[in-house]
N, C-alpha and C positions, 0 to 999 in steps of 0.2 A: 828403434831409429825413428827420427823426426823428419817428416816430409813437409816441405813448405808449401801451401797452396799457391796456385798461379796468381800473381799480380799484374794485371793488365797494365798497370802504369810503368812497370819495368820488366817487360818480358825477356825471359832468358834465351839467348842465342847459343845454339851449340854447332860447333864445327866438327864434322866427322873426321876430319884429318888430324884433329888435335889429339887423338888417343893413340899415339904409337903409328906404325906404318900402314895401317889399313882404316877403312872407314868403320864407325861404330855400327854394329849390327843389332838389330831389333827383331825378334820373333814374336809374331802375333799368332796366338792359338784361337781358332775359332771353328765352331761347328756350323756357323752360317757363312755360306760362300757361293760364289757363281756356280750355276747359272740362275741361282735364287735372285729374285728382284725384290729388294726391300731396303728400308732405311739402314739396317745394321750392315748389310753387305755394301751399300754405297758409301757409307762412312768409313768402313774399313779400307775400301778399295781407294777412295781419295786420300785417306790418311797415308796410305803406302806411297802414293804419288808424291804427295808433299814432304813426306820424310825423305824420298830419294832426292828431291829439289835441294833439301838441307844438307845433303851429303851422307845420308845414312844408307845402310844396306838393309833391306827389309826381306824376311821370308815369312810366308804364312803357313803354318801348320793347319791344314784344311782338309776337308773330306776327300778331295781328289787324290791324295796321297794314300788312301786306304780303299779297301773294299767297303761298300756302303749298302744299307738297307733303307727302303723308303719308310718314312715316319708314318705309322698307321694313322688313318685320317687325313694325313697331309703328305701325299706322296712327292710333292715338289721338294720337300725337305729330305736329304739324304744323311742319314746317320752312320758315322764310321763304325766299322765292326773292329773289334780288338785293337783299338789304337795303341793299347799298352805295349804292344810288342815292338813296334817300330819307332814309337815316338822317342825313346831314349837315344837311339842311334841318330835320327834326324837332328835333335837338338845338339848332340855332342858334335856332329859333324858341321853343323853351322856355327858353333861356338858363340851364342850371342852375348853381347853385353847387357842385355835386358831382355825380359820375357814378360809379355802382357797376355794374360788370359781374358779373352773377350766374351766367351760364352760358357755356360755351366753344364753343357752336354758331355758326350763320351770323350771327345777331343780335349776339352777344357779339364775334365777330371784326369786324363792321362798326363797332360802338362803340368797340372797341380801335384800329381803323385811324384813326378820326376823330379820337380823343385823342392819338394819336401824332403825327399829321399837323398837328394844331393846337397841340402843346405843352401839352395839357390834362392834369393829374393825374387818376387815377382808381383806385378800389379794386376788388378782385375778391373773390369767394367760391368755396369749395370744397364743393359740396353733394353731388356723386355721383362714385362710384368708377366713371367710365367705362372705365378700363382693365379692371377685373374684370368689368364688364358684358359689354364686347366679348369678353373671354376666354371667359365663359359661354356665349356664342352662337356663337363662331367657333373657339375653341381657341387664337387667336393670343396670343403672349405679352403680358402687361399691361406689361412694361418698354417695349415699343415705344410705346405710347400715353402713357406718363409723360413721355416726351421732347417729345411735343406739348404736354402741359399746362404743363411746365416753360417752354417757349418762350411759351405763351400768357400765363402768369401773370408772366413775368420782369419787364416794365416796370411792374407795379403798385405803387402806393405802399403798399398793404397787402392781404395775402390773408388773408381772414377765414375762420377754421375753427371748428368746433363744440366741440372738446375739446382738452384738453392732450395727451391720447394721440395724437390725429390730428396735432397739431402737431409731435410728436416723430417720427411716422412720415414726415411729409413732408419734415422736415428731412434724414432720411436719404436721401431721393430727390434732395436738393439744392435744394429750394425755401427761399426767404428771405422776409424781411418779413412773417412770420407773425403774426396777431393773433387774439385769442380772440373769437368771437361766439357765445355760448351760445343756447339756445333757451327758450321758455316754453311755456305751455299755458293754453287758455281755461279757467278755473276755474269759470266760470258755465254754460258750455256742456256741459263734461265734468264730471260729478258723479254721486254715487250716486243711483240711481233704483231703482223697483221692477223685478224680474226676472220675476214671473209672467206677463206679457203674452206672453213668448215660449214657446209650448207645444212644447218639445222635450225629449227624454230628458236629464236632468242626470247629471252636470256638463256645462256647455257650454264647450267649449275653442274660442277664438276667434282669428281672424287678422284684421286690417284692414289693407288697403294695396293696393299695385299686384299683380295677379297675373301674375307674369312669372318667367321661368327663374332670374333672378339671386337672387330672394327665397327660393329653396331650399325651396319649399312642400312638396314630396314627403317631406322629412324629417319634417315634422309630420304630414302626411296618412297616412304609412306606419305611425305609431305605434299600437300596440295600447292604446287608452285607452277606459274606459268612458264612457257618455253619448253626446255629440254633438260632432262637429267641425263648425265653421262658418268659412267665408271670406267676408268682407265686402269687395267690391272688384271691379274691373274690369281687364282687361289682356289682352295676347296669348296668354296660357296659360288662360284662363278655360274655353274650349270643351273643350280636351283634358283638363284636369283634371275637368270635370263628368262627361265621359264615362268617365274612368278610375277615379273615386271616386263612385259613385252614392249612397252612403251619407252623403256629406258635404252639409251645408246650404250652398248657395250663394245668398244674397238679393240679390247684385249690388251695385253702388255705392250708396253712401248719403252724405247730406250733412245738416249742421246738427243739429236736434234728433232726426231719425230716426237719424242716425249715433250720436249720443250715447246714444240708447236701446238700441241694439245693443250698444256697449261695455258700458254698465251691467248688461245682461241676462246678460252672460258671467260664468263663474265663474272662468276663468283665461285669460290672454292668452298665446298662444304666438307668439314671434318667432323663426322658424328662420333668418333672414337671417344670412350671415356677411360681407356686402359693405357694409352701410349705414354712413354716416359717423357717424350719430347714432341716428335711430329716434324721430321725433317721435310716432309711434303708441304708443310705450312710455309717454310722459308722459301721453298722453290715456287710456291704459288705468288708469294709476295714480290720475290724477284722478277717474276713475269708480268708484275703489274696487276695482279688479280687479288682483289679483297677476299677475306676469309671469314665464314661464318662457322661457329663452333660452339660446344658447350663451355661453360666457364670451369674447366678442369684443368689439372696439370698439363704442361705443354701449351695448350692456347693461352692460359693465364700468364704463363711465363713469357712467350713469344708476343703477344697481342696486348693482354691487359686492357688498359683503357686508352691505347694509343689509337689514332684515327685511320687504321688500316685494316679494320673488320669490325666484327661485332660478336660478342659472347653473350649467350642467353640460355636459361634453362629450357626456354621455348625455341628450339631449333628453326621453326619457321619465322619467328620473330627476328631471330639473329640474321637469317638469310634476307629478310625484307630490309633491314638496316643496313647489312654489308653491301648490298647491291647498289646502294647509293655513294658508297666511298669513292674518293678520287683515285684512280689507278696510279697516277703519278706519285701519290703519297705512299702507296705501297711499295714501289720501286725504291724510292728515296730511303725508306726505312731499311729495306733489305740490303742497301749499300753498307750498313754497318757491320755486316756479318762476313768474315773473312776466314777461309780455310787454313791460311797460313798462320793466322793468330791462334786458331783452335790447335794446330798441330805444334806449335811452340808451347802452348799449355800442356798437352799431352807429354811432350819431352820433358818438361820441367818435372811433371808428375812422377816421371820414371826414376828420377834420381839416380842417373846412370852411375855417378862414380861410387856411390854406396852400393848400388846393384853388383857392380864388377868386383869390389874389394871384398864383399862376402863371399861371392862365387870362387874367388881365389884362395 
C-alpha cells in the first residue's frame, strides 16, 4: 500500500462522524506513559486531546493496564509484565479503526504481534534513540540495537519521524516507509511571563527535561557561566548531579502552569543533548520567549538552524554567550508557527484510516 506524506499546503480534515454510526477509533500502544514526565508522554497526551477535538475516540494501551516492573537503573519507567495475555482482548473490545504503536518495548511488541497475527495494518513512530541511550549506559555498539529496531518497524505501514534530517539518517540504516510527523507547542501554556518571582542571581541558564546520562548534562553544568544554572526535572542522575554540583538550582519536576513559569523566568535555555530526535523542550522554551543554546545536532539544527532565536555551536559556552543576546520577542514570534492541531492532522493523514480499516475487515 502507498501512504502519501502530509502536505502542509493541503492538510487533510477528517470527520469522526463520517465513518458510520460511531466516531473513528484510534488505539495508541505505548510503553511510555504517565506519571513519567518526558517529551514522548507529553506528545502522546496532547495528541489524544487534539484527536478528541477532531471527533476521534482514542484509547491508550499503556502500562497502567498491566502489572509492571521498574526498569533496572531507571525505576521511574514501569515495564508491563506479560502484556501479550490481555492485549488481544483489549484491542478486540475497543475495535479500533487504526492502531499506532509508539514505542518498541513490551507493549509495543504485544500490539505488533496482535496486528501481524490478525492481518491488521498499523503505523509506528520513532521517538527515542534507544541504541544511543543504551550505548551511553553500557558502551555497547549502537548498531547492534538498530538491527532490532529495523526488525520491529519492518512490517509497519508507515514509520513516523519528527524531521527530514532524521528521515534521511534512518534511510541510511535501512529503514523504509518513512513519514514526517512534526511537533507543536502549547502556545497558551508556554508564553512570556514575569521573571522577577524567581529570586536567583542572573542570568538564569536553564534546562528542562529528564535528568539522565544520555542528556549530556555535565557538558552544561561544567560551563563557566555567570549567574545561575538551573535543572528542572527528575531522573536517575538527579541525586548524583545534586551532590556533584551544589551551586546548581534543582527545583525538581514541574508540570502545567508551574513548569511554564520556570521556563519564562529563565534568560537562556541550554540544551546539551546530542541524542534527541527532536527536543520538544526547545519549542516550549522559544514559546516562553527564551532563546536556546545547543550543539549543532539533529533537533536543534531542525528547529533553530540559523534563525535568530538562539545559537548553535560545538563550543557550548560560546553558544550560550551568543544566545543570551537574542531578542526574546523573536523567539516567541517564531514559536507561533508551530501548531498542535496541524501536527495532529498530519498524524491522522499518515494513518491512512480507510485502508487500515478495509484491510482489517
